[in-house]
N, C-alpha and C positions, 0 to 999 in steps of 0.2 A: 583571491586566497592568499593567505600568509606562507611566504616562501621561507621555510627553515634552512635548507640546504640547496644552493643553486648549483652545486657542482656535483650532483648526483648523476650517474651513468645515465644515458639516454635510453629510454625504453624500446628496443628492438625486438622483443618477444612476444608473447601473448597474441590475442587477436581481438579486435574491436567487436562490442557486442552486435553492430550492425552486418558484421561479416559472418555471423554464424550460420550453419545450414538449417534447413527447416528440421532435421532430426535433432540438432543440438537444441533448439528452440523448444522442441516438444520434451527435451529431457531436462531442460531448466527454464520455463518460461511462463508467461500469463497471457490468458485472453479474457477479453471482456464478453461475457454471454448477456444476450437480452433475454431475460427469464419470462416466459410466458405466464400469465395468470392462470391458477389451476394446480399444476403440480408443487410439491416441495421443493425447497433448495436442494435437500438431499437427493431427490429424485433427478432433477435435471443434471446434477452434477454426475450422477451414475451414468446416465445416458451420454453426456459429454465424454466420460471415460471411455464408453465403448465406442463412440464415433471418432475419437482421435487416437485409440488403441495405445493408451498409456497406463502405466500401472499404478503411478501415484498420482494424486489429485485432490484439491480441497477447494472449497469455496470460502470467499472473505466476506462474511456479513450475511446471516441467514435473513431471507424475504419470507414472508408470511406467504402461504399457496396462494392467496387471492390478490397479492402485490406482484406487480410487473417491474421490469427494468433491469439495470447494470448489476449482473453478479458477477465479481471477478472470479477466476479459476486459475488457481496456481497449480503448474505441472511440475513433475519431477523434483528437482532439488530446491525449487522455488516454493514447494510446500512448506518448508521451514521458515517461510517468510509471512506465513499466513496471519499471524499475529498482528504485524505490522499493517497489513490490509485491513483487518478488523478495526484498528484504531484510526483509520483516515477518516477524514470529514466526509459528509455525504451531502445530497442535494435530492429534494424531492418534488414532485409536483401532486398536490392533494386536492380532491373535491369533498367538501364537507357542507352537510345539511344542517340548517338551524330548525328548531323545532317550533319556531314562531317567526313572525314578520319582525324584522329589525331594520331601520333606517341605515342606509349605507354609510352615512358620514360616523354613526356609531360604531359600524363594524370595522372601518377603517382605523378610527381613533383606538378601540380596544385591541385590535391585532397588532397594532404599532408597538403596543407596551410589551408584546413578547418577544422583542429583539433584544438581544444581550443575555445575560446569565438569567436562567430560569430555573425553579424547583420543580422536580417531576417525581411522581411515584409511578414507577412501572405497573402496566395493566395486571389484573388477576391472571389472565392467562399469558404469562411471559416466562422465558426461560432463566430469568434471573431473580435473585432475593427481592422481595417487596421491601425496599427502604428509600426514604427520601434522598435525592441526589440532586446535583447541580449540573446543568448542561448549558452549553453556549449556543444561542441561535444569532449566526452573524447576519442572515438575511432573511426577511419575510415580506415577499412581494405578492399583492393580491393582484391576480390577472385578471378576473372576471366576478362580477356579482349579478346574478340573475334569480330575482325572488329570493326565495330560502337558500339557494344553492352558492357557495362561495368557492371560487377555484383560485388556488394560491401555490406559489413556491417558496421553498424553505431551504435554506443552506443551514447545516446545524454539525454540532460533535457528532462522533459516533456513539451510539447507545442512546439517542434522542428518540423518544416514542412519539411520532406524529399524530397518533390515534389519541394520545393523552393531551396533546397540545390542542386538539378539536374540542375533547371534553372540558378542557380548562378554559378556552375561549368562550364555550357555551355558558359556562358557569358565570364567567365576568360579564357576559351580555345579559345574564339573568333569563335564558330562554331555553338553554340546553342545546347541545350540538353532538354530532357524531360523525365519524369518517365513513364516507361511502366507497372511495376509491383511492389507489394510491400508487404511483410510479416512481421508481429511483431513476433520476437521470444521470446522477454522478455518483461516483465512488473513488475517493481520490483524485486521481488524474484520469481515469477512465469515464468517459461520457458516452450517452446513449446514442450519439451520432456515428461512434466507431465502434459499437457493440455489434456482435455477431448472432445469429439465431442458430438453434440447434441444427436446422437444416443447411444452414451456410457452412456450418462446421463439417458436417458429413459429406456434403458434396465437395468442399474444397479438398478434404482429405482424399477423397476417391480420386479427384482430378490429378493429385499429386502421386499418389500410389499407382494408380493404373494408366494414367497418361503422361506421366513425367511433367505435368504443368503445375509448378509450384508457388507461382505469383499470387494466386488466390489466397493459399493458406498462409503464406508468408505475410500476406497484409493483415491476417488476424491475428498473428502471434506477435508477442513483444517480448524482449529479454527481460530476465527476471530484475536486471538492474532498475527498471521503472519503479518497483515497488520500494527503493529504498531512496527515492528522490526528496521525500521529506526529510531525510536524516541529514545531520552535518556530516561532512567528508574529511577523510583524512587521505591524501595520495602518498603511497608507501615506495619507497625506493626499490628497484627492480631487485637489487641483491638481497632484499629481506623478504620477498613475497613467498618463496619456497618454504622459508624457515616457518612462517605464519601457518602455511599449509600442514606443515608437520607438527603443530601443536604449540608454537613458539607465541608469548606475548609481544607486542609491538613496543619496541624501546623508542626513545627521543632519536637516537642516531639512524633509525630506519625510516624516518620521516622526511618526505621531500617537500609537501605542502599541506595545508591544513585551513580549513573554514575559520574565520574569526569568531570569537566570542563563545566557544563552544565550553560549556560548564564542567566543572568535575562531577563524574557519575553519569553523565548523559551517555545515551546509545548513540553510537557513531559507527558509519559505514566506512571500512577499509577499501580503498579502490586503487587500481593501477594507474598508471598515467594515460592507458589506452581505454579508460572507462570500464574496466572489469571489476566485478565485485569479488573481493577476496574473502572477506569476512565480516562480521558484525562484533563489536566489542563495546566494553563500558569504560569511559575516560577515567583514567587513574589521576589524571591533573588537568587543569583548565588549559586552553589555548595560550593565555597569557604567561603561564607557569611554564609550559613547553617552550616558548618563544625565549624565556630567561635561561632555560636550563640546557646542559651540554650532554646530561647522561640521565638514566633512570627509566623506568616502566612508564609509557604514556597511556597504554591501552590494554585493559584485561581482555583478551580474544575469548569471545562466547560461543559464537558458530561460525565455523569455516565452511564457505561455498565452493571454493576453487580447488580443483584436484591436484595431488600432489604430482609434480613433475612438468606441470604445465609451463612453469618457469624453471630455468636450470638452477642448480644448486650454486650459489655464489657467495655462500656466508662467510668465506674465507677473504672475501674482498671486501665485506663489510669493515666498517670502522668500530663496531661493537659487537666482536665476533662472542665474547664471553656471555652476553645476555641475550644473544640469538640462540642459545643452548646448542653449543658446540657438540654434544653427546649425539644429536641426531643425524650427523655427518656420518655417511656411510663409506 
């Protein structure tokens, strides 16, 4: 990261996300659910809410009822990060059946053309407007071909319809094809090997509540900071943290470090030196401009996640008192 001010006060407040209690993680965390085929995403989210006894919960990325796999669940404060989960890239394993016999060599050749940018028309039964759009398939690996059945893995942008890929492959082969089974194996950084079943969640919560054994439930819960890993980061000086929690935007003089090559208007995560998420904002200038300047507003803060008072009020120790909105001082 670029160091904007090496003379900032050392961060001796706050709490590392890994040091949070189970209760704190339930009030601001995320869990990867292994959704079974059958119920809707809305239904399994409701069951998870009851199992974990949380008030606020949302899922990141709807899976059709017959589709299984990774369904991220945002808890408590993390619900306001659901849109970031929705935009994360995904990975699936799909079983496709061809309507006629086709040579393996031709199948491999044609499916190889679906890597990269592709045009897609959402299916008739979809929750979005039916209009042609572009999606990127970063990987498409054929795992097995047996007769007319093709098993393949695909890594792609959010909003890519695997069912449509199957249909388009069938048209390109000239034989027709359709999807018969689908499983999501990854959503962003969350993978199926670390996903929990509904029964796991229910049992782990009971172990914690009734027996005081929190290890199992803690292993299932992730801090909400994992959801902003794809975003560029700015490390905020401890003297400026509470001001942001009270509604102030981030000025250049409140920055300790920042990622390189952040462009103007990019969405950015404001973090403490201890790795805690303070807020999400929109860059008012690029990283290069920030490094060249000594004053001015660097980030328009859009959503604040840290509670007021978590860091002490040290605005008067800041070198940028006026821009950190002095009227908020009590």
